[in-house]
Structures are given as C-alpha cells and as structure tokens.
N, C-alpha and C positions, 0 to 999 in steps of 0.2 A: 106733699103729694107723692114724691119719690119714695119716701119712707113707707107710706101707706101701701103703695104698689108692691114693694118688697115684702111687706108683712103678708099681704094677700097671697103672693106667689109662694112664700114659705109655708103658709097654712095649707094651701092646696097640695103642695108637694108632700107634706107630712101626711095628709089625708090619703094621698095616692099610695105612699109607701105602707101606711098602716093597714089599708084595706087589702092590699095584696099579701101582706104578711099574715093577716087574719085568714085569708084564703088558704094559704099553705098549712097554717096551724090547724084549721078545722077539717080540711079535706084530705091532707096528705101527711098527717103527723106520723104515720107509720111507714111512709115510703122512704127508701134510701137507695144508694147506688147498688146496682146488681152485683152480687159476688161471683156468681157462676157465669162466665163469659161465653160458654160454648154456643149459645144460640145466636150470637151476633159477632160481627167483625167490622172493620173499617174499610174493607175492600169492596168497592162497587162491582157488580157483575157476578157476585157470589150468591146473590139472593138473600144475603144476611147483612149487606152494607147499610150505611146510614139512611139511605132512601127507603129501606125496607123495615127499619126498626119498628115502626108503628104497626106493622102487619104480622110481626113474628109472634107476639104475645098480646092477648086482649088488654092486659094491664099496661101495655106500652103505647096505646093508641095516641096519647098526647104527643109522642115523638113526631107524629105525622100531622096532627090537626091542631096542636097547641098554638097559641098566639103570643106566648111569653117565653119562647125557646132561646137557649144559649148554645154556642157563643155568638157574639155580634161584633161588627166592626165599630170601634170607638173613633168616630170621625170628628175632628176638632170643630169643624164648621157646624155640626149639629149639637155639640155638647153645650150645656148651659152651666156657666160658672156659678157655684152656689156655696159661698162660705158658711151659710147657715147650717150646713150638715154637721160641721164641727169635726174636730180631730178624732180619728179612730183610736179608741182607748184599748190598749192591750194590757192584760193582766196575766200573762203566761207564767208558768213555773215548772220546774223539773218534775217528771213523773215516769213511772215504769212504762216502757213501750216495746212494741215488736215490729219487725219488718215483715211484710207479707208480699209474696208474689201472687197477685190475683189473676194472673194469666193475661189480662188486658192492661195491667199496669203494675207498678211497684208502689206500695204505700207504707207509711209509718202510722201505726195505730197506737194511741195512748190507752193503756189499761188502767191508769190511775188518774187522779184529778190534775190535769196539766194547765188549768187556768181557763181564761176566757178572753173574749173581746166584748166591748160594749158598743152597740150601734143603734142609733135612734132610741136611746134610753133603755134598750133591752140587753140583758146578759145572754151571751151565746158561748156555751162550753165547747172547747176544742176537742174534736174526736179523732181526726186523722188528717194526713196530708198525702198527696200523690202527685205524679208528674205526667204531663202530656208532651209528646214531641212529634211534630213541631207545636208551636203554641196554638191554642184554640181561638182565643180572642186576637184580633188584629188592631193595630194602631194606625189610623189613616191608611188602611189597606195593606199595611206591611205585616206579614206573618213572621214571628221570631222563631228562634230555635227550640225553645222550651218554655213550658208554663207549669208553675206549681200551684196547686189548689189546696188551701187549708180549710177543711170543712168543720163547721161548728153547728151546734143545735141548742135552741133555747129550751127552757123547762116545759113550754107548751108545744114543742115540736117544730117550731120554725127553724128553717135552715139558712145559714149565712156562710158564704164562701168568700175567702180572700184569694185573689189571683195575683201572682207575680210572674212577669215575663222576663226571659233571659235571651241574650245573644252570645255568640261565641267570643270568648276572651279569657280572662283570668278564671281559675277554678272557683266554684261556689263553696264557701266554707262549710255550710251545713251538709251539702252532698259529700264533701271531702271526708267527713267523719263517718259516713255510711257506706262509702264506695266499696270497701272490701266485703261487706255483708251483701251488698247488692249483687256483686259479681258471682257470689256462690248461692244465690237464692233461686233454686229451681221452682218451676210452676207448682203452686200449692204449698210451698214452704212457709213456715212461720218461724222467724228467727228472733230470739230474745236479744234485745238491745240494751237491757239494763235501764238506767235512768237517762232520759233524753228531755231536753227543754225545747219547746217550740219557740221560746224566746231567742234561740240561736239562729232562727231564720231571719235573715237580714231583709228589711223592707227598703231602706235607703232613701225614703222620701215620705213626707207627710201628705203629699198630694195624691188624690185617688179619684177614680171614676166610680159612680154608684148608679145602679139600675136594678130593676126587678127582672129576673130571668128564670132559668131552670137548671137542673142537673144536666150535664152534657153527655151522660151515658144513660141507657135504659135504667129505670122507667121514665126518664126525662121529666121528673117532678117539677111542676111550675111553682112560682111564688118564692123562689130563692132570692135572698138579698145578696147581690153581688157587689163586691168592693175590689176593683182592679187598681193596684198600685201603679201610679203613672211612670215612675222611674223604671227603665229597663236595666236589669242587672246582668252580670256575666256568668258564664258557665264554660267549662272546658270541653273540647271535643271528646276527650276520654270519658268524661262524666256522662255525656249524652249517649255515647256508644254503649256504655255499661247498662244504662237504663233500657236501651233498645234491644240489646243482645239477649237479655234474660226473659223477655216476654214471648208469648206464643207467636207463631207465624200469623200474619194478618194484623198484628198489634204493634209492630215496630214503629209505624207512624200512626199514633193513636189520637189524632185530632179530629173532632167532628167538624164538618163543613159549617161555614157561617150560616146563621139563621136570619130570617126577616125581622126587622125592628118593629114593624107594625105600629108605628107612631109612638112607641114608648119613649118617655123622656130619659135622657142620660145626663147625669150631673157630674160636674168636676168640682171637687173640694180643693180650694187653694187658700192656704192661710193668709190672712190679712197681715201684711208686714207692719 
C-alpha cells in the first residue's frame, strides 16, 4: 500500500510539473528577462518599484496578478521530501562568454554552446547567469547575502533556473575569476571574457528544492522550473560590494520581495543513502 501511494504521489507530481512546463512552452516561449531596466526599479515609493511592475507595461501584468510568482520562502515544514525527482544532471562545458552590465544586474552570457542541465527528462541549454544581492529566495525566513541565477532554455522554449544562495565568508571561486572585469564594467558595457565554463560554478550539494515559479524581474514570465541548491555557499564582502557598486542607482539591492506560494507544492530532493 505504501509503495502504491508513493507511485500515485510521484505520478501526480510529474503531471503537475509537466503541465506547467507546457504552459510556459506554449504561451511564453518568446519571453525573457528584460534587458532595458529604465522603466523599473527595486525602490518602492518611486512609482517604478516591485509593487508597480505590473502597471508599468501591459506585457508585465503577470507581475501583479500572476499566481506562480517568484521568489518564495522555502520553509522546511511545508517542503515535501521527494527522492523521485532524481539527481540534477549537469553537462556543462567551456564556451565563449561575455560579461554584461545590464544596469539592473551583472550577467555572464555564453555566446557558444556551454552545455546543459537535464531536469525531468528535458534538456535545458545554459544561456547566462547573473547575481541578486541580497538573496531573493529565503530559507525558513532567512534572507542571505547573495543569490546566483543560472538561466537555461529548452528547445521548445521552456525556462529552467538554478539558484545558489551565499552568505558572507570565504570568496567564491567563480566570482574571483571575474572580479576585475566586474569592477570595470560600466552600465551597458559588454566585456569579452574569452572561454568560460559554467562547470566552474560550485553547487556543493546534490540536495535541492524544486517548484514552479516565474522570472523575478519583468516580464515575470510564469512556468519557470526552479531548482534551488539547498547548501548555502560563501562569498566575500569585497565580491558583493563589487557587484553592487557597478549597477545603476536603485539596483544596488536588486532582490524582489517574496511572493505568495498560493498552494504550490515545493519539493526537496535528498539522495537516498
């Protein structure tokens, strides 16, 4: 009986994940993070803060009325442990990349084929990564100092983002390789990095949270497959300061406020010993 219940639970979870991934593939295949940050900010009271994003542009209405918005609080008492999700498979490889100061954040964009992840049996090609400070997702109500988002897209347009949280401590090795470029990247700059491997980004744990959410900046596209690594890694104060110093005023603290869960399931993958 217990085995049958687990199978039913697994089946309906896959059905949930597949249906929402189909939603983003069919409806939002052409949506991506906004590149021009001028219409919005993270400062409330300016008329362009997070509470107003859904009213700034008609294409951003889901920022206000969406039911699958991100980020959320990952609360242990609400999380369902689900080993059936399986290990996140990473197939990253070195490729040509550039560093971009997009005004609202700093990003690394791969111009060549830098590999993929495999989630729920689907291949997602890595496109770019960027940082938010402080973290956007919280763990049991705790907001950390930094969050890295690694953005991927499937051949059918589905979006999958891997998030890694950081607290103050030892320098992050991936950021250390980019720090001198970040410090000299003025708004709008595109700096050639040569060959960079996303495999140099350290995860540190096979445990992860999984849920269906959205992009955390306009247009707040929903149906995003989120994977948040459970282990909190470390980053130095100098590295965080560099990321904050080079972005526009109003974007030094570029974390969107927490959004309502609206009954969404959140799963934790924990390998069976």
